[in-house]
Biopython code that builds the backbone (N, CA, C, O; Angstrom):
import numpy as np
from Bio.PDB.StructureBuilder import StructureBuilder

atoms = [
    (1, "MET", "N", (41.074, 91.971, 121.125)),
    (1, "MET", "CA", (42.446, 92.162, 120.697)),
    (1, "MET", "C", (42.560, 91.793, 119.219)),
    (1, "MET", "O", (42.164, 90.699, 118.819)),
    (2, "SER", "N", (43.090, 92.687, 118.426)),
    (2, "SER", "CA", (43.247, 92.418, 116.992)),
    (2, "SER", "C", (44.583, 91.728, 116.719)),
    (2, "SER", "O", (45.550, 91.875, 117.467)),
    (3, "VAL", "N", (44.602, 90.982, 115.637)),
    (3, "VAL", "CA", (45.802, 90.269, 115.221)),
    (3, "VAL", "C", (46.257, 90.856, 113.892)),
    (3, "VAL", "O", (45.494, 90.839, 112.926)),
    (4, "PRO", "N", (47.491, 91.380, 113.814)),
    (4, "PRO", "CA", (47.966, 91.928, 112.539)),
    (4, "PRO", "C", (48.157, 90.820, 111.499)),
    (4, "PRO", "O", (48.760, 89.784, 111.780)),
    (5, "LEU", "N", (47.639, 91.056, 110.312)),
    (5, "LEU", "CA", (47.723, 90.100, 109.220)),
    (5, "LEU", "C", (48.115, 90.841, 107.960)),
    (5, "LEU", "O", (47.528, 91.873, 107.635)),
    (6, "THR", "N", (49.089, 90.332, 107.258)),
    (6, "THR", "CA", (49.543, 90.924, 106.008)),
    (6, "THR", "C", (49.163, 90.000, 104.862)),
    (6, "THR", "O", (49.410, 88.796, 104.922)),
    (7, "ILE", "N", (48.565, 90.559, 103.825)),
    (7, "ILE", "CA", (48.254, 89.783, 102.628)),
    (7, "ILE", "C", (49.369, 90.017, 101.619)),
    (7, "ILE", "O", (49.645, 91.156, 101.241)),
    (8, "GLU", "N", (50.002, 88.948, 101.188)),
    (8, "GLU", "CA", (51.156, 89.022, 100.289)),
    (8, "GLU", "C", (50.797, 88.455, 98.925)),
    (8, "GLU", "O", (50.000, 87.522, 98.824)),
    (9, "TRP", "N", (51.390, 89.024, 97.870)),
    (9, "TRP", "CA", (51.160, 88.540, 96.507)),
    (9, "TRP", "C", (52.437, 88.042, 95.862)),
    (9, "TRP", "O", (52.458, 87.726, 94.672)),
    (10, "LYS", "N", (53.512, 87.971, 96.653)),
    (10, "LYS", "CA", (54.775, 87.406, 96.188)),
    (10, "LYS", "C", (55.498, 86.811, 97.385)),
    (10, "LYS", "O", (55.293, 87.232, 98.523)),
    (11, "LEU", "N", (56.338, 85.838, 97.116)),
    (11, "LEU", "CA", (57.151, 85.217, 98.161)),
    (11, "LEU", "C", (58.540, 85.825, 98.117)),
    (11, "LEU", "O", (59.222, 85.746, 97.095)),
    (12, "VAL", "N", (58.962, 86.425, 99.205)),
    (12, "VAL", "CA", (60.317, 86.963, 99.329)),
    (12, "VAL", "C", (61.031, 86.090, 100.349)),
    (12, "VAL", "O", (60.710, 86.135, 101.536)),
    (13, "THR", "N", (61.994, 85.297, 99.899)),
    (13, "THR", "CA", (62.596, 84.266, 100.748)),
    (13, "THR", "C", (63.750, 84.762, 101.614)),
    (13, "THR", "O", (64.032, 84.175, 102.658)),
    (14, "ASN", "N", (64.416, 85.826, 101.197)),
    (14, "ASN", "CA", (65.626, 86.284, 101.889)),
    (14, "ASN", "C", (66.607, 85.131, 102.109)),
    (14, "ASN", "O", (67.387, 85.130, 103.062)),
    (15, "GLU", "N", (66.548, 84.161, 101.213)),
    (15, "GLU", "CA", (67.423, 82.980, 101.208)),
    (15, "GLU", "C", (67.321, 82.161, 102.494)),
    (15, "GLU", "O", (68.313, 81.586, 102.942)),
    (16, "LYS", "N", (66.119, 82.103, 103.093)),
    (16, "LYS", "CA", (65.902, 81.351, 104.330)),
    (16, "LYS", "C", (65.016, 80.126, 104.125)),
    (16, "LYS", "O", (64.573, 79.514, 105.097)),
    (17, "GLU", "N", (64.755, 79.764, 102.877)),
    (17, "GLU", "CA", (63.913, 78.615, 102.587)),
    (17, "GLU", "C", (64.671, 77.313, 102.835)),
    (17, "GLU", "O", (65.899, 77.272, 102.759)),
    (18, "ARG", "N", (63.926, 76.257, 103.132)),
    (18, "ARG", "CA", (64.497, 74.917, 103.311)),
    (18, "ARG", "C", (63.806, 73.974, 102.344)),
    (18, "ARG", "O", (62.582, 73.991, 102.214)),
    (19, "ARG", "N", (64.590, 73.157, 101.673)),
    (19, "ARG", "CA", (64.011, 72.178, 100.744)),
    (19, "ARG", "C", (63.450, 71.013, 101.555)),
    (19, "ARG", "O", (64.146, 70.430, 102.387)),
    (20, "MET", "N", (62.187, 70.681, 101.304)),
    (20, "MET", "CA", (61.518, 69.613, 102.034)),
    (20, "MET", "C", (61.405, 68.331, 101.198)),
    (20, "MET", "O", (61.463, 67.226, 101.736)),
    (21, "ASN", "N", (61.244, 68.491, 99.882)),
    (21, "ASN", "CA", (61.063, 67.348, 98.995)),
    (21, "ASN", "C", (61.762, 67.664, 97.677)),
    (21, "ASN", "O", (61.324, 68.535, 96.926)),
    (22, "VAL", "N", (62.835, 66.962, 97.406)),
    (22, "VAL", "CA", (63.631, 67.221, 96.202)),
    (22, "VAL", "C", (62.858, 66.870, 94.936)),
    (22, "VAL", "O", (62.866, 67.637, 93.974)),
    (23, "LYS", "N", (62.199, 65.732, 94.928)),
    (23, "LYS", "CA", (61.520, 65.248, 93.723)),
    (23, "LYS", "C", (60.404, 66.188, 93.269)),
    (23, "LYS", "O", (60.228, 66.405, 92.070)),
    (24, "GLU", "N", (59.646, 66.748, 94.223)),
    (24, "GLU", "CA", (58.512, 67.601, 93.870)),
    (24, "GLU", "C", (58.798, 69.089, 94.054)),
    (24, "GLU", "O", (57.889, 69.911, 93.944)),
    (25, "ASN", "N", (60.063, 69.447, 94.336)),
    (25, "ASN", "CA", (60.467, 70.849, 94.523)),
    (25, "ASN", "C", (59.640, 71.573, 95.585)),
    (25, "ASN", "O", (59.195, 72.700, 95.367)),
    (26, "ILE", "N", (59.436, 70.930, 96.729)),
    (26, "ILE", "CA", (58.687, 71.524, 97.829)),
    (26, "ILE", "C", (59.670, 72.186, 98.790)),
    (26, "ILE", "O", (60.659, 71.579, 99.199)),
    (27, "PHE", "N", (59.385, 73.437, 99.142)),
    (27, "PHE", "CA", (60.203, 74.212, 100.067)),
    (27, "PHE", "C", (59.343, 74.690, 101.224)),
    (27, "PHE", "O", (58.116, 74.731, 101.129)),
    (28, "GLU", "N", (60.006, 75.051, 102.322)),
    (28, "GLU", "CA", (59.304, 75.603, 103.478)),
    (28, "GLU", "C", (60.070, 76.827, 103.964)),
    (28, "GLU", "O", (61.300, 76.847, 103.971)),
    (29, "ILE", "N", (59.324, 77.838, 104.365)),
    (29, "ILE", "CA", (59.929, 79.052, 104.904)),
    (29, "ILE", "C", (59.061, 79.548, 106.052)),
    (29, "ILE", "O", (57.835, 79.443, 106.009)),
    (30, "THR", "N", (59.710, 80.087, 107.075)),
    (30, "THR", "CA", (58.999, 80.620, 108.228)),
    (30, "THR", "C", (59.160, 82.129, 108.248)),
    (30, "THR", "O", (60.272, 82.650, 108.155)),
    (31, "PHE", "N", (58.030, 82.828, 108.373)),
    (31, "PHE", "CA", (58.016, 84.283, 108.444)),
    (31, "PHE", "C", (57.622, 84.723, 109.843)),
    (31, "PHE", "O", (56.831, 84.054, 110.507)),
    (32, "SER", "N", (58.156, 85.818, 110.283)),
    (32, "SER", "CA", (57.728, 86.440, 111.518)),
    (32, "SER", "C", (56.385, 87.122, 111.274)),
    (32, "SER", "O", (56.210, 87.772, 110.244)),
    (33, "GLY", "N", (55.448, 86.990, 112.185)),
    (33, "GLY", "CA", (54.133, 87.588, 112.018)),
    (33, "GLY", "C", (53.231, 86.694, 111.190)),
    (33, "GLY", "O", (53.605, 85.582, 110.819)),
    (34, "TYR", "N", (52.037, 87.195, 110.904)),
    (34, "TYR", "CA", (51.047, 86.423, 110.158)),
    (34, "TYR", "C", (50.926, 86.977, 108.742)),
    (34, "TYR", "O", (50.616, 88.152, 108.542)),
    (35, "LYS", "N", (51.179, 86.101, 107.761)),
    (35, "LYS", "CA", (51.113, 86.483, 106.350)),
    (35, "LYS", "C", (50.183, 85.513, 105.626)),
    (35, "LYS", "O", (50.232, 84.303, 105.844)),
    (36, "LEU", "N", (49.357, 86.056, 104.782)),
    (36, "LEU", "CA", (48.426, 85.248, 104.007)),
    (36, "LEU", "C", (48.812, 85.333, 102.534)),
    (36, "LEU", "O", (49.027, 86.424, 102.006)),
    (37, "PHE", "N", (48.900, 84.184, 101.874)),
    (37, "PHE", "CA", (49.274, 84.099, 100.469)),
    (37, "PHE", "C", (48.157, 83.413, 99.691)),
    (37, "PHE", "O", (47.410, 82.614, 100.257)),
    (38, "PRO", "N", (48.034, 83.716, 98.395)),
    (38, "PRO", "CA", (47.098, 82.943, 97.565)),
    (38, "PRO", "C", (47.563, 81.483, 97.523)),
    (38, "PRO", "O", (48.761, 81.208, 97.455)),
    (39, "ILE", "N", (46.623, 80.569, 97.564)),
    (39, "ILE", "CA", (46.953, 79.140, 97.559)),
    (39, "ILE", "C", (46.536, 78.536, 96.218)),
    (39, "ILE", "O", (45.494, 78.880, 95.660)),
    (40, "ASP", "N", (47.366, 77.637, 95.722)),
    (40, "ASP", "CA", (47.103, 76.864, 94.501)),
    (40, "ASP", "C", (47.078, 77.701, 93.216)),
    (40, "ASP", "O", (46.494, 77.282, 92.216)),
    (41, "VAL", "N", (47.703, 78.871, 93.240)),
    (41, "VAL", "CA", (47.876, 79.665, 92.019)),
    (41, "VAL", "C", (49.328, 80.138, 91.974)),
    (41, "VAL", "O", (49.912, 80.401, 93.026)),
    (42, "PRO", "N", (49.922, 80.252, 90.795)),
    (42, "PRO", "CA", (51.315, 80.700, 90.702)),
    (42, "PRO", "C", (51.474, 82.146, 91.189)),
    (42, "PRO", "O", (50.689, 83.025, 90.836)),
    (43, "ILE", "N", (52.501, 82.367, 92.001)),
    (43, "ILE", "CA", (52.867, 83.717, 92.441)),
    (43, "ILE", "C", (54.367, 83.895, 92.237)),
    (43, "ILE", "O", (55.109, 82.920, 92.126)),
    (44, "ASP", "N", (54.801, 85.146, 92.190)),
    (44, "ASP", "CA", (56.220, 85.454, 91.992)),
    (44, "ASP", "C", (57.019, 85.060, 93.227)),
    (44, "ASP", "O", (56.537, 85.153, 94.356)),
    (45, "ILE", "N", (58.253, 84.619, 92.990)),
    (45, "ILE", "CA", (59.174, 84.339, 94.085)),
    (45, "ILE", "C", (60.444, 85.138, 93.857)),
    (45, "ILE", "O", (60.977, 85.186, 92.748)),
    (46, "MET", "N", (60.922, 85.767, 94.929)),
    (46, "MET", "CA", (62.097, 86.635, 94.864)),
    (46, "MET", "C", (63.015, 86.310, 96.039)),
    (46, "MET", "O", (62.557, 85.887, 97.101)),
    (47, "ARG", "N", (64.310, 86.511, 95.836)),
    (47, "ARG", "CA", (65.259, 86.287, 96.930)),
    (47, "ARG", "C", (65.202, 87.419, 97.959)),
    (47, "ARG", "O", (65.267, 87.169, 99.163)),
    (48, "HIS", "N", (65.081, 88.664, 97.484)),
    (48, "HIS", "CA", (65.041, 89.842, 98.356)),
    (48, "HIS", "C", (63.963, 90.792, 97.847)),
    (48, "HIS", "O", (63.574, 90.728, 96.680)),
    (49, "GLU", "N", (63.491, 91.652, 98.703)),
    (49, "GLU", "CA", (62.412, 92.577, 98.366)),
    (49, "GLU", "C", (62.743, 93.429, 97.136)),
    (49, "GLU", "O", (61.864, 93.705, 96.320)),
    (50, "ASP", "N", (63.994, 93.843, 97.002)),
    (50, "ASP", "CA", (64.378, 94.734, 95.903)),
    (50, "ASP", "C", (65.058, 94.009, 94.734)),
    (50, "ASP", "O", (65.611, 94.654, 93.844)),
    (51, "SER", "N", (65.018, 92.675, 94.734)),
    (51, "SER", "CA", (65.653, 91.931, 93.644)),
    (51, "SER", "C", (64.622, 91.562, 92.577)),
    (51, "SER", "O", (63.420, 91.744, 92.768)),
    (52, "ASP", "N", (65.113, 91.042, 91.455)),
    (52, "ASP", "CA", (64.238, 90.602, 90.376)),
    (52, "ASP", "C", (63.574, 89.276, 90.736)),
    (52, "ASP", "O", (64.038, 88.547, 91.612)),
    (53, "GLN", "N", (62.501, 88.989, 90.054)),
    (53, "GLN", "CA", (61.802, 87.719, 90.229)),
    (53, "GLN", "C", (62.719, 86.592, 89.767)),
    (53, "GLN", "O", (63.352, 86.691, 88.716)),
    (54, "ILE", "N", (62.790, 85.508, 90.564)),
    (54, "ILE", "CA", (63.637, 84.377, 90.178)),
    (54, "ILE", "C", (62.828, 83.201, 89.660)),
    (54, "ILE", "O", (63.396, 82.244, 89.135)),
    (55, "GLY", "N", (61.516, 83.257, 89.799)),
    (55, "GLY", "CA", (60.681, 82.169, 89.334)),
    (55, "GLY", "C", (59.258, 82.307, 89.828)),
    (55, "GLY", "O", (58.823, 83.378, 90.249)),
    (56, "SER", "N", (58.536, 81.184, 89.764)),
    (56, "SER", "CA", (57.149, 81.142, 90.223)),
    (56, "SER", "C", (56.970, 79.973, 91.175)),
    (56, "SER", "O", (57.629, 78.940, 91.052)),
    (57, "ALA", "N", (56.066, 80.157, 92.124)),
    (57, "ALA", "CA", (55.788, 79.120, 93.110)),
    (57, "ALA", "C", (54.288, 79.021, 93.329)),
    (57, "ALA", "O", (53.541, 79.968, 93.084)),
    (58, "ILE", "N", (53.867, 77.859, 93.794)),
    (58, "ILE", "CA", (52.477, 77.651, 94.179)),
    (58, "ILE", "C", (52.470, 77.298, 95.662)),
    (58, "ILE", "O", (53.044, 76.289, 96.072)),
    (59, "VAL", "N", (51.819, 78.136, 96.460)),
    (59, "VAL", "CA", (51.721, 77.884, 97.892)),
    (59, "VAL", "C", (50.776, 76.711, 98.099)),
    (59, "VAL", "O", (49.657, 76.703, 97.586)),
    (60, "LYS", "N", (51.238, 75.716, 98.858)),
    (60, "LYS", "CA", (50.464, 74.503, 99.099)),
    (60, "LYS", "C", (49.855, 74.469, 100.496)),
    (60, "LYS", "O", (48.791, 73.884, 100.697)),
    (61, "LYS", "N", (50.532, 75.099, 101.469)),
    (61, "LYS", "CA", (50.057, 75.018, 102.848)),
    (61, "LYS", "C", (50.575, 76.213, 103.636)),
    (61, "LYS", "O", (51.731, 76.611, 103.492)),
    (62, "ILE", "N", (49.710, 76.780, 104.470)),
    (62, "ILE", "CA", (50.083, 77.880, 105.362)),
    (62, "ILE", "C", (49.648, 77.503, 106.770)),
    (62, "ILE", "O", (48.518, 77.066, 106.984)),
    (63, "THR", "N", (50.557, 77.676, 107.729)),
    (63, "THR", "CA", (50.250, 77.391, 109.128)),
    (63, "THR", "C", (50.596, 78.621, 109.961)),
    (63, "THR", "O", (51.686, 79.180, 109.838)),
    (64, "PHE", "N", (49.658, 79.037, 110.810)),
    (64, "PHE", "CA", (49.880, 80.163, 111.723)),
    (64, "PHE", "C", (50.059, 79.619, 113.137)),
    (64, "PHE", "O", (49.252, 78.819, 113.612)),
    (65, "GLU", "N", (51.138, 80.067, 113.812)),
    (65, "GLU", "CA", (51.358, 79.630, 115.182)),
    (65, "GLU", "C", (52.403, 80.505, 115.850)),
    (65, "GLU", "O", (53.460, 80.771, 115.278)),
    (66, "LYS", "N", (52.102, 80.951, 117.065)),
    (66, "LYS", "CA", (53.048, 81.707, 117.891)),
    (66, "LYS", "C", (53.634, 82.900, 117.158)),
    (66, "LYS", "O", (54.848, 83.101, 117.156)),
    (67, "ASN", "N", (52.770, 83.691, 116.534)),
    (67, "ASN", "CA", (53.171, 84.897, 115.803)),
    (67, "ASN", "C", (54.149, 84.596, 114.663)),
    (67, "ASN", "O", (55.023, 85.405, 114.351)),
    (68, "GLN", "N", (53.989, 83.430, 114.051)),
    (68, "GLN", "CA", (54.798, 83.056, 112.899)),
    (68, "GLN", "C", (53.912, 82.421, 111.836)),
    (68, "GLN", "O", (52.865, 81.848, 112.137)),
    (69, "THR", "N", (54.348, 82.533, 110.598)),
    (69, "THR", "CA", (53.679, 81.877, 109.481)),
    (69, "THR", "C", (54.660, 80.883, 108.870)),
    (69, "THR", "O", (55.776, 81.247, 108.498)),
    (70, "VAL", "N", (54.242, 79.644, 108.770)),
    (70, "VAL", "CA", (55.035, 78.616, 108.091)),
    (70, "VAL", "C", (54.357, 78.357, 106.753)),
    (70, "VAL", "O", (53.184, 77.989, 106.692)),
    (71, "CYS", "N", (55.113, 78.555, 105.692)),
    (71, "CYS", "CA", (54.571, 78.453, 104.340)),
    (71, "CYS", "C", (55.304, 77.352, 103.576)),
    (71, "CYS", "O", (56.530, 77.372, 103.467)),
    (72, "GLN", "N", (54.551, 76.400, 103.055)),
    (72, "GLN", "CA", (55.115, 75.379, 102.184)),
    (72, "GLN", "C", (54.687, 75.689, 100.761)),
    (72, "GLN", "O", (53.509, 75.924, 100.490)),
    (73, "TYR", "N", (55.651, 75.686, 99.862)),
    (73, "TYR", "CA", (55.353, 76.007, 98.473)),
    (73, "TYR", "C", (56.111, 75.092, 97.533)),
    (73, "TYR", "O", (57.137, 74.510, 97.884)),
    (74, "GLN", "N", (55.571, 74.984, 96.324)),
    (74, "GLN", "CA", (56.202, 74.193, 95.274)),
    (74, "GLN", "C", (56.778, 75.152, 94.242)),
    (74, "GLN", "O", (56.061, 75.990, 93.696)),
    (75, "LEU", "N", (58.051, 75.030, 93.983)),
    (75, "LEU", "CA", (58.706, 75.826, 92.954)),
    (75, "LEU", "C", (58.323, 75.235, 91.602)),
    (75, "LEU", "O", (58.656, 74.087, 91.307)),
    (76, "VAL", "N", (57.623, 76.019, 90.776)),
    (76, "VAL", "CA", (57.132, 75.498, 89.498)),
    (76, "VAL", "C", (57.939, 75.996, 88.306)),
    (76, "VAL", "O", (57.922, 75.380, 87.241)),
    (77, "SER", "N", (58.647, 77.112, 88.483)),
    (77, "SER", "CA", (59.555, 77.565, 87.419)),
    (77, "SER", "C", (60.677, 78.369, 88.060)),
    (77, "SER", "O", (60.490, 79.057, 89.063)),
    (78, "LEU", "N", (61.854, 78.258, 87.442)),
    (78, "LEU", "CA", (63.040, 78.952, 87.928)),
    (78, "LEU", "C", (63.693, 79.635, 86.737)),
    (78, "LEU", "O", (64.034, 78.979, 85.752)),
    (79, "TYR", "N", (63.866, 80.940, 86.821)),
    (79, "TYR", "CA", (64.417, 81.696, 85.709)),
    (79, "TYR", "C", (65.941, 81.676, 85.683)),
    (79, "TYR", "O", (66.546, 81.718, 84.612)),
    (80, "SER", "N", (66.562, 81.611, 86.858)),
    (80, "SER", "CA", (68.023, 81.626, 86.937)),
    (80, "SER", "C", (68.446, 80.950, 88.237)),
    (80, "SER", "O", (67.749, 81.055, 89.246)),
    (81, "VAL", "N", (69.548, 80.278, 88.218)),
    (81, "VAL", "CA", (70.038, 79.620, 89.434)),
    (81, "VAL", "C", (70.982, 80.532, 90.204)),
    (81, "VAL", "O", (71.383, 80.179, 91.313)),
    (82, "ASN", "N", (71.348, 81.669, 89.673)),
    (82, "ASN", "CA", (72.273, 82.597, 90.347)),
    (82, "ASN", "C", (71.529, 83.702, 91.027)),
    (82, "ASN", "O", (72.144, 84.572, 91.642)),
]
sb = StructureBuilder()
sb.init_structure("model")
sb.init_model(0)
sb.init_chain("A")
sb.init_seg("    ")
for serial, (resi, resn, name, xyz) in enumerate(atoms, 1):
    if name == "N":
        sb.init_residue(resn, " ", resi, " ")
    sb.init_atom(name, np.array(xyz, "f"), 0.0, 1.0, " ", f" {name:<3s}", serial, name[0])
structure = sb.get_structure()
């Protein structure tokens, strides 16, 4: 049985992220399905698939479980708060 896996090069949050650590700007987001992101390198972060980039993030941890991906990332730059 094969497992579908998507390789992503940007984080699209759809405004569903949760702040985990205020001091270090650590966020967590859960995706449906299995998604693989580059770890420890800056990648683009966007609110929606068709929106502009809002900043850069570094993925720190990815966990796969029950057809979901839990991704923890550090926001390293923010272009706009709106």
